[in-house]
C-alpha positions, 0 to 999 in steps of 0.5 A: 428028835429031829426038829424041822423048821421053815423060814419066814423072813430073811434079810438080804445082805447079811451074812449067814454061817456056812458050814465050817467052824463057828461058835453059837449060843442056842436059848431055847426052853424046851429041852428037846428042841434046844438039844435038836438045834444044838445038834444041827449046828454041830452038824453044820460044823460048829466048834462050840454050842452054848446051850441055855434056857432063859434070857438071864441065863443068855445074858450071863453067858453072852458077858464072856464074849461074842459067838458067831450066831445066836439062836433064840426062841421068840417066848423064853420063861423069863423074857423075849428072845427077840429083845434078847437078840436085839441087845446082843446085836447092840453088843457086837453079835452079828448074826441072829436067828428067832425060833417061834410056834407060830408065824405071828406077823406082830413077832415077825415085824419085831424080829426084823427090826431087831435085826434078826437074819431069819424068822423061823417056825419050829414044826415041833414046837407048833405041834405042841398043845396050847392052853389059855391065851395061847389057844387060837381055837376061838379065832378059828371058830369065827364065821365069815360075817363075824370077822366082817363085823370085827374087821369093822370094829377094828376100823373104829365103826359103831354098832350102828355104822356096822349094821348100816354098812352090812345091811344088819339091824343094831340088835343083829350086830350086837349078837354077833358081837356077843358070840365073838366075845364068848369065842374069843373069852372077852367082851372088851372091844379093844381085846377082841381086835387085838386077838384078831389081829395076832392071829391074822384074822383081820388086818 
């Protein structure tokens, strides 16, 4: 299976492996995506590609030595690939890339802080169906007015303040918040704001 990736963030001044002989470790939970990434690295000239599916496996294998590059999925079954990358860099690994299913700005920031060379969004992974808390349907269904209300909630405004700023009655603001709560699956103001921030609906 061919998997497309799009570079989201790239750090300047850090060398990346060019076609040639190098060693790599691929830490990706989804077998098809892991195999595709490993195949791409071999095509690029990797002399050895170690494939693992969890943070625990990666830490165990990394103890045997330092490879030229680590490609890790941001969200792994037993932990964060971004944290793994940060720890590997502290142990002497110079090059690292992070794969993710969405261009979440908070994950991008965390990856850059961890010293990754690039943050990549997998076209194949991002097309996979998501369930539960991973679904973004709720945020996508917010109206422009609801987003305005949520932005003011994020700014610390009370219902009364929001009404005055938008020219709405307190009852109308309360109705907007009730609809937002239904769409996002939570009536907690902090959780609603956090969900909207993660999706990029508000800043």
